[in-house]
N, C-alpha and C positions, 0 to 999 in steps of 0.2 A: 504494500500500500504506500503510495507516495504522499508527500506533505499536503498536496492539494486535496487528496481524498480524505485524509485525516481531518483536515480543517472543515471540509464539507460535512463529514460525519459528526463532528463536534457541534456544528451549527444546527444540525438536524436533531440530535438526541441530547445535546447539552453535555457538560463536563461532569463525569462521575466523581463522586467522593472517593479519594484514595483508600480510606479505611474500608468502605463498602466493597471496593474491588478486591482488597486483600481477603475479606471475609468470603466473597464468592469463590476466589481462587482456592481457598482451603476446603470448600465444600466438595463432597463427592458428586459424581454425576447424578446419582439417585437423589441426593439432597437438592441439587439445583433443579432437577425435574419436579420435585415436590413443590418447591417455591413457585415455579412457573405454573404448575397445575393449580395451586391456590390462587394465584393472580388471575388466571383464566376464569376460574369459577366465580371469583369475586366480581370480575367484569361482567360475566354472563348474568349473574343475579342482579347486578346494578342495572343493566340494560333491560332485563325482564321487568323489574320494578318500575322503572321510569316509563317504559312503554305501556304498562298496565295503568299507571296513573294518568298518562296522557290520553289513553284510549280505553276507558273502563268497559265499554260495550263490545270489545272485540271477542270473537270466539277464540277458544284455545288454539285452534289451527292457525287463525290469522295472526294471533300473538306470536306463535312460534316462528312464522315466516318473517314477521317484523324484526324479531330478535336475531334470527339468522342473518338477515340482510344487514342489520347494523353491525353485528360482530364481524361480518366479512367485508364491511366497508362498501357495500353496494349502494349506489345512489338510487334514489327513488325515481 
């Protein structure tokens, strides 16, 4: 990765805290996967709750499709 790519990546995701990077580096692959899984499920539940609040009359099937589309970044 060249300097321009690193600069672009930093602008996109921000600069990570050095201490957090060290913690992640010490984690096993299974631990990192568990953290990623927890983050995914938190995001999924957050999207589900906000969609239900915005559209209380949606059927369960319509709600599932809205959640899927938002989680996958599909524009309406």
